[in-house]
C-alpha positions in Angstrom: -38.2 4.0 -20.6 -37.1 7.6 -20.8 -38.9 7.8 -24.2 -42.1 6.6 -22.6 -41.9 9.2 -19.9 -41.3 11.9 -22.6 -44.4 10.8 -24.5 -46.5 10.8 -21.4 -45.3 14.3 -20.7 -46.7 15.5 -24.1 -50.2 14.0 -23.5 -51.4 17.0 -21.7 -50.3 19.6 -24.2 -51.7 17.5 -27.1 -55.1 17.3 -25.2 -55.1 21.1 -24.6 -54.3 22.0 -28.2 -56.9 19.5 -29.5 -59.5 20.9 -27.2 -58.9 24.4 -28.5 -59.0 23.3 -32.1 -62.3 21.5 -31.7 -63.8 24.3 -29.8 -63.0 26.7 -32.6 -64.2 24.3 -35.3 -67.3 23.4 -33.3 -68.8 26.8 -34.0 -68.8 26.3 -37.7 -69.5 22.6 -38.2 -72.1 19.9 -37.3 -73.5 19.5 -33.9 -71.4 16.4 -33.4 -68.3 18.6 -33.0 -70.0 20.4 -30.2 -70.1 17.2 -28.2 -66.5 16.5 -29.0 -65.5 20.0 -28.1 -67.5 19.7 -24.8 -65.8 16.5 -23.9 -62.3 17.8 -24.6 -63.1 21.0 -22.8 -64.0 19.0 -19.7 -60.7 17.1 -20.0 -59.0 20.5 -20.4 -60.5 21.6 -17.0 -59.6 18.3 -15.4 -56.0 18.6 -16.7 -55.7 22.2 -15.3 -56.9 21.0 -11.9 -54.7 17.9 -11.9 -51.6 20.0 -12.7 -52.0 22.3 -9.7 -53.6 20.0 -7.0 -51.4 18.8 -4.1 -52.8 15.4 -3.2 -51.6 13.1 -6.0 -48.1 13.3 -7.4 -48.9 11.2 -10.4 -51.6 13.6 -11.5 -49.3 16.6 -11.3 -46.8 14.9 -13.6 -49.4 13.1 -15.8 -52.6 15.1 -15.8 -55.7 13.3 -17.1 -53.7 10.2 -18.1 -52.9 9.5 -14.4 -56.6 8.9 -13.7 -56.3 5.6 -15.6 -54.0 4.4 -12.9 -56.7 5.0 -10.2 -59.4 3.5 -12.4 -57.5 0.3 -12.9 -56.6 0.1 -9.2 -60.2 0.5 -8.2 -61.2 -2.4 -10.5 -58.3 -4.5 -9.3 -60.2 -6.8 -7.0 -62.7 -7.6 -9.7 -60.0 -8.1 -12.3 -58.1 -10.4 -10.0 -61.1 -12.4 -9.0 -62.4 -13.0 -12.5 -59.3 -13.1 -14.7 -56.2 -13.8 -12.5 -56.9 -16.1 -9.6 -57.2 -19.9 -10.2 -60.0 -22.0 -8.8 -58.1 -22.6 -5.6 -56.0 -19.5 -5.1 -58.6 -16.9 -4.1 -58.9 -15.3 -0.7 -60.6 -15.3 1.7 -62.7 -17.9 -0.2 -61.5 -19.3 -3.5 -63.6 -19.9 -6.6 -64.2 -23.6 -5.8 -65.4 -22.8 -2.3 -67.8 -20.1 -3.5 -69.1 -22.3 -6.3 -69.8 -25.1 -3.9 -72.0 -22.8 -1.8 -73.7 -21.4 -4.9 -74.6 -24.8 -6.3 -75.9 -26.1 -2.9 -77.9 -22.9 -2.5 -79.4 -23.4 -6.0 -80.0 -27.1 -5.2 -77.7 -28.2 -8.0 -75.4 -31.1 -7.9 -72.2 -30.1 -6.1 -69.9 -32.3 -8.2 -66.3 -31.8 -9.3 -65.3 -33.2 -12.7 -61.9 -34.7 -13.5 -60.4 -34.7 -10.1 -59.2 -32.4 -7.3 -57.2 -29.3 -8.0 -55.7 -29.3 -4.5 -52.1 -30.2 -3.9 -52.6 -33.4 -2.0 -48.9 -33.5 -1.2 -48.7 -29.9 0.0 -48.2 -29.0 3.7 -51.5 -28.7 5.5 -53.6 -30.8 3.1 -56.3 -32.4 5.2 -58.6 -35.4 4.6 -60.9 -37.8 6.4 -60.4 -41.5 6.6 -63.2 -43.4 4.9 -64.1 -46.9 5.9 -64.3 -50.2 4.1 -67.6 -50.6 5.9 -69.5 -47.4 5.2 -72.8 -46.8 7.0 -76.1 -45.8 5.4 -76.5 -42.1 5.1 -78.9 -40.6 7.6 -82.3 -39.7 6.1 -83.6 -36.2 6.5 -80.2 -35.2 8.1 -80.9 -31.5 8.0 -83.9 -32.0 10.3 -82.7 -34.9 12.5 -79.1 -33.8 13.3 -79.9 -31.8 16.5 -77.9 -30.8 19.6 -79.7 -30.3 22.9 -78.4 -27.1 24.5 -79.1 -26.4 28.2 -77.1 -27.2 31.3 -78.5 -28.3 34.7 -79.7 -24.7 35.5 -81.5 -24.2 32.2 -85.3 -24.5 32.3 -86.0 -24.2 28.6 -83.4 -26.2 26.7 -83.2 -25.8 22.9 -82.6 -28.4 20.3 -80.3 -26.6 17.9 -79.4 -27.7 14.4 -75.8 -28.9 13.9 -75.4 -26.0 11.5 -76.8 -22.5 12.2 -76.4 -18.9 10.9 -73.6 -17.1 12.7 -73.8 -13.6 14.1 -74.4 -10.8 11.5 -76.2 -7.6 12.6 -79.0 -5.7 10.9 -77.1 -2.6 9.8 -74.2 -4.6 8.6 -76.5 -6.7 6.5 -79.5 -5.2 4.6 -83.1 -5.6 5.7 -83.7 -7.9 2.7 -80.7 -10.1 3.6 -81.8 -10.4 7.2 -85.4 -11.3 6.1 -84.2 -13.8 3.6 -81.9 -15.6 6.0 -84.5 -15.7 8.8 -87.2 -17.1 6.5 -84.7 -19.7 5.3 -84.0 -20.6 9.0 -87.7 -20.9 9.7 -88.2 -23.3 6.7 -85.2 -25.3 7.5 -85.6 -25.4 11.3 -82.2 -23.9 12.2 -81.3 -20.9 14.2 -80.3 -17.4 13.2 -77.9 -15.4 15.4 -78.9 -11.7 15.4 -75.4 -10.3 15.9 -74.9 -7.5 18.4 -77.0 -5.0 16.4 -80.2 -5.9 18.2 -83.4 -7.8 17.3 -84.9 -5.9 14.3 -88.4 -6.1 12.9 -86.9 -8.1 10.0 -85.8 -10.8 12.4 -89.3 -10.9 13.8 -91.0 -10.8 10.5 -89.1 -13.9 9.3 -90.4 -16.0 12.1 -87.3 -18.2 12.4 -85.6 -19.3 15.7 -83.2 -16.6 17.0 -80.1 -16.5 19.1 -80.1 -13.0 20.5 -76.6 -11.7 20.9 -75.8 -9.1 23.6 -72.7 -7.1 22.8 -70.8 -4.5 24.6 -73.2 -1.8 23.4 -76.2 -3.7 24.8 -78.1 -2.8 21.7 -81.8 -3.6 22.1 -81.5 -3.7 25.9 -79.7 -0.6 26.9 -80.3 2.5 29.0 -80.1 6.0 27.5 -76.5 6.2 28.7 -75.5 2.9 27.1 -75.6 0.6 30.1 -77.5 -2.7 30.4 -81.2 -2.4 31.0 -82.5 -5.6 32.8 -86.2 -4.7 32.2 -85.8 -4.1 28.5 -83.8 -7.3 28.2 -86.5 -9.3 30.0 -89.2 -7.9 27.8 -87.5 -8.6 24.5 -86.1 -12.0 25.5 -89.6 -13.2 26.4 -90.3 -13.5 22.6 -91.1 -17.0 21.5 -88.6 -16.6 18.7 -85.7 -16.0 21.0 -84.4 -19.5 21.8 -81.0 -18.7 23.3 -79.0 -15.7 24.5 -75.3 -15.1 23.6 -73.1 -12.6 25.4 -70.4 -11.4 22.9 -67.1 -11.1 24.7 -65.1 -10.9 21.4 -65.3 -11.9 17.8 -62.6 -13.4 15.6 -62.4 -10.7 13.0 -61.8 -7.8 15.4 -61.3 -9.1 19.0 -61.2 -6.4 21.6 -62.2 -3.7 19.1 -65.2 -1.4 19.6 -66.7 0.8 17.0 -68.8 3.9 16.1 -71.8 3.9 13.9 -72.0 7.6 12.7 -75.3 9.4 13.2 -75.6 9.8 9.4 -75.9 6.1 9.0 -78.5 5.5 11.7 -81.9 5.0 10.1 -85.1 4.9 12.0 -85.2 1.1 11.7 -81.6 0.7 13.0 -82.4 3.1 15.9 -85.5 1.0 16.8 -83.5 -2.2 16.7 -80.6 -0.9 18.8 -82.7 1.3 21.1 -80.5 4.3 20.3 -81.5 7.9 19.5 -81.5 9.4 16.0 -79.1 12.1 15.3 -76.3 10.9 17.6 -73.2 8.7 17.0 -73.7 5.2 18.3 -70.8 3.8 20.3 -69.9 0.1 20.8 -67.2 0.0 23.4 -64.4 -2.6 23.3 -65.4 -4.2 26.6 -68.5 -4.8 28.8 -69.7 -2.5 31.6 -72.0 -5.0 33.2 -69.1 -7.1 34.5 -65.3 -7.0 34.6 -64.2 -10.3 36.2 -64.6 -14.0 35.4 -67.0 -14.4 38.4 -68.8 -11.3 37.2 -69.3 -12.8 33.8 -70.8 -15.9 35.3 -73.1 -13.9 37.6 -74.2 -12.0 34.5 -75.0 -15.4 32.8 -77.2 -16.3 35.8 -78.9 -13.0 35.8 -79.8 -13.2 32.0 -80.9 -16.8 32.4 -83.3 -15.8 35.2 -84.7 -12.8 33.2 -85.2 -14.7 29.9 -87.2 -17.5 31.5 -84.5 -20.1 31.9 -83.5 -20.2 28.2 -79.9 -21.3 27.4 -77.4 -18.5 28.0 -73.8 -18.6 26.8 -71.0 -16.4 25.5 -69.0 -16.0 22.4 -65.2 -15.6 22.6 -62.2 -15.4 20.4 -59.3 -16.7 22.4 -56.5 -14.3 23.0 -54.7 -15.0 26.2 -55.3 -18.6 27.4 -54.9 -17.4 31.0 -58.1 -15.5 30.7 -60.1 -18.5 29.6 -58.5 -20.6 32.3 -59.6 -17.8 34.7 -63.2 -18.3 33.6 -62.9 -22.1 34.1 -61.5 -21.6 37.6 -64.5 -19.3 38.3 -66.8 -22.0 37.1 -65.2 -24.5 39.4 -65.3 -22.1 42.4 -68.9 -20.9 41.9 -70.5 -23.9 40.4 -72.0 -21.7 37.7 -71.6 -22.7 34.1 -72.9 -21.2 30.8 -75.1 -23.4 28.7 -72.8 -23.0 25.7 -69.7 -21.3 24.5 -69.3 -20.1 20.9 -65.6 -20.3 19.9 -64.8 -17.9 17.1 -61.5 -18.3 15.2 -59.3 -15.4 14.2 -60.0 -16.2 10.6 -63.6 -15.1 11.0 -65.0 -12.3 8.9 -66.8 -9.0 9.4 -68.0 -6.1 7.4 -65.2 -3.8 8.4 -62.2 -4.3 10.7 -58.6 -2.8 11.0 -56.4 -5.0 8.8 -54.0 -5.6 11.7 -56.9 -7.0 13.8 -58.1 -9.3 11.0 -54.6 -10.5 10.1 -52.8 -10.8 13.4 -55.1 -10.9 16.5 -56.8 -14.0 18.0 -56.2 -17.7 18.0 -57.2 -19.5 14.8 -60.3 -21.7 15.2 -58.6 -25.1 15.6 -56.2 -23.9 18.3 -59.0 -22.0 20.1 -61.4 -24.9 19.9 -58.9 -27.4 21.2 -58.0 -25.1 24.1 -61.7 -24.5 25.1 -62.6 -28.2 24.8 -59.5 -29.4 26.7 -60.0 -26.8 29.5 -63.6 -27.9 30.1 -62.6 -31.5 30.1 -59.7 -30.7 32.4 -62.0 -29.2 35.0 -64.7 -31.9 34.7 -67.3 -29.5 33.2 -67.4 -30.6 29.6 -70.7 -32.4 30.0 -72.4 -29.3 31.3 -71.3 -26.9 28.5 -72.0 -27.2 24.7 -69.4 -25.8 22.3 -70.2 -24.1 19.0 -67.5 -23.4 16.4 -67.4 -20.5 14.0 -64.7 -19.0 11.7 -64.5 -19.8 8.0 -66.4 -23.1 8.4 -68.8 -23.6 5.4 -68.6 -27.2 4.2 -68.4 -30.8 5.4 -64.7 -31.2 5.9 -64.3 -28.0 8.0 -67.4 -29.0 10.0 -66.0 -32.5 10.5 -62.7 -31.1 11.7 -64.4 -28.8 14.2 -66.6 -31.7 15.5 -63.6 -33.9 15.9 -61.8 -31.2 17.9 -64.6 -30.8 20.4 -67.4 -28.7 18.8 -71.0 -29.8 19.2 -72.3 -27.7 16.3 -71.1 -25.1 13.8 -72.1 -21.6 13.0 -71.6 -20.2 9.5 -71.7 -16.5 8.4 -70.1 -15.9 5.0 -71.4 -19.2 3.6 -74.9 -18.0 4.2 -74.0 -14.7 2.8 -73.0 -16.4 -0.4 -76.2 -18.4 -0.4 -78.3 -15.1 -0.6 -76.1 -13.6 -3.3 -72.8 -12.3 -2.0 -70.1 -12.3 -4.7 -67.1 -11.4 -2.4 -66.8 -8.0 -3.9 -65.3 -6.9 -0.5 -67.3 -3.6 -0.5 -69.1 -4.4 2.8 -67.8 -1.3 4.5 -68.7 1.1 1.7 -72.5 0.7 1.6 -72.1 -0.1 -2.1 -72.6 -3.9 -2.0 -73.6 -4.6 -5.6 -75.9 -7.4 -4.8 -77.8 -5.8 -1.9 -76.5 -8.1 0.9 -74.3 -5.7 2.9 -75.8 -2.3 2.3 -78.5 0.0 3.6 -79.0 1.6 0.2 -82.6 1.0 -0.7 -81.9 0.9 -4.5 -79.2 -1.7 -4.1 -81.2 -3.8 -1.7 -83.8 -4.3 -4.4 -81.4 -6.7 -6.1 -82.0 -9.2 -3.3 -85.4 -10.8 -3.9 -86.4 -12.2 -0.5 -88.6 -15.1 -1.6 -85.9 -16.4 -4.0 -82.9 -15.9 -1.6 -84.7 -17.4 1.5 -85.2 -20.6 -0.5 -81.4 -20.6 -1.3 -80.5 -20.1 2.3 -82.7 -23.1 3.2 -81.2 -25.2 0.4 -77.7 -24.3 1.4 -78.3 -25.5 4.9 -80.1 -28.6 3.8 -77.5 -29.7 1.3 -74.5 -28.9 3.5 -75.8 -30.9 6.4 -76.7 -33.8 4.1 -73.2 -33.5 2.6 -71.8 -33.7 6.2 -74.0 -36.8 6.9 -72.8 -38.4 3.7 -69.1 -37.8 4.7 -69.8 -39.3 8.1 -71.4 -42.4 6.6 -68.4 -42.8 4.3 -66.2 -42.8 7.3 -68.2 -45.6 8.9 -69.9 -43.7 11.6 -73.6 -43.3 12.3 -73.7 -39.5 12.8 -71.4 -36.5 12.3 -71.5 -36.1 16.1 -69.4 -39.2 16.2 -66.4 -37.7 14.5 -63.3 -38.2 16.6 -59.7 -37.1 16.1 -58.7 -40.4 14.7 -61.0 -39.9 11.7 -59.1 -36.8 10.4 -55.6 -36.6 8.9 -53.3 -33.7 7.9 -50.1 -33.7 5.9 -47.1 -32.3 7.8 -44.6 -32.8 5.0 -44.5 -34.2 1.4 -43.7 -37.6 2.9 -45.8 -37.7 6.2 -49.3 -37.5 7.3 -50.6 -37.5 10.9 -53.9 -38.2 12.5 -55.4 -35.4 14.6 -54.9 -37.4 17.8 -51.2 -37.6 16.8 -51.0 -33.9 16.0 -52.9 -32.6 19.1 -53.0 -33.4 22.8 -56.3 -34.2 24.4 -56.9 -33.9 28.1 -58.4 -36.5 30.3 -61.3 -35.6 32.6 -60.1 -33.6 35.7 -56.5 -33.4 34.4 -56.1 -29.7 35.2 -57.6 -30.2 38.7 -55.3 -33.2 39.4 -52.1 -31.3 38.7 -51.5 -32.7 35.2 -51.2 -29.3 33.5 -49.0 -29.7 30.4 -45.8 -27.7 30.6 -46.7 -25.5 27.6 -49.9 -24.3 29.5 -48.6 -24.3 33.0 -47.8 -20.6 33.1 -51.3 -19.7 31.9 -53.0 -22.0 34.3 -50.9 -20.9 37.3 -51.5 -17.2 36.6 -55.2 -17.6 36.1 -57.5 -16.3 38.9 -61.3 -16.6 39.2 -61.6 -13.0 40.6 -59.8 -11.1 37.9 -58.8 -11.1 34.2 -55.7 -9.1 35.1 -52.3 -10.6 35.8 
């Protein structure tokens, strides 16, 4: 090892001497030597800089050569993805998962030769129970599997697809990506959530159904000082394309985290969509200013519903403290006000950029959150008035079936649809250097994404995924995916034991929370919850 370090130490002197020799020779020999001399001269200058700079210790000890370390490190994700990881070991989506989406988006057979590569005896392996009496597969499932969204106070209910595009903002995604997704939604008859970045002209040009998300920055419906603007909201929500309105309380990838879009990144198109001025940083605060209590949230729901013409209004939440959601439920009981839907986002959800600590260690995972929300609404006798959507790394039939069995009415997918329009999981979303034009505002890189081609792929991914879900339901002996129940799904809890979902999870009976039947594990949260405050 000492010999290797000694050799490395001589690399710089050898380069310097060679550079000088070639520079001298270059004046008396063919032009080719001038190029060699120039290249080595450049290395000479780099080496001098490396030796005396203060930022990188490795370059001070190993000038020039040390740059190979940074080069290999920068190519590490690509090297790992293409040459190291197996078909089932990649994160956050493995090769098999990505390939499934790609094949469905291209309308190719999503088949797996020679058998599964999953460890079927490993902890956490899940499977559905097929039936000896399978049912016929629903015809035209991608069109017929719909969910009516709209409670008793909703005047314009919406029939949503069982699978829709989850929230992704223009600005996080490119103009071409937004346009491709929305055109695919229009062709397939499913909805596209705008994300909190406002309703852009690319959403409008696509013509597809929209779920307009209202975040803490109130982009698209804000005053000059960043507060909610009721008149501007009413104007935009009157669009025929806007079918539902979603208040974003929190998202799985970075719950409770605001953000700043620097002025340098705000283009005229982004400014127009968000209703923010050019030349100023754009702030998205961690929490809302339009309300601060559970009852205040419900009053805001009523206000938005009135101003958008009675369309369904709900909210999106990543569960953190169960007490806070119980507080919302108590507020529903006391006021009689209910949202039309609740989107439950799991902590495993994705985003273009989030602090790693937030992505890794904040928020309930989807299953636990979904079960809590479903049980709470059942426990206060309000489940029939509120629809539930599930989002958070759901992209294929088994994940969707699991969500439906635990209480969801439909599923929202973000990264799956990103894959369908060309995402390769390069994980450069935050750099503006997405190599396939999906998550970038760079005009040159966006050209890689051909809207006509990718909109067809978004459509095919939706169609084939819903049909795959319908086929799974038929194999399980049920008429529709909406009929999935906990007893249809199993999970391995040890190499020797499997349990059904209804054995793994507790499910509430109607009115159980109101009747005093609060489970011991949740009693502290329920007893502390108050309708008039989120605070303890």
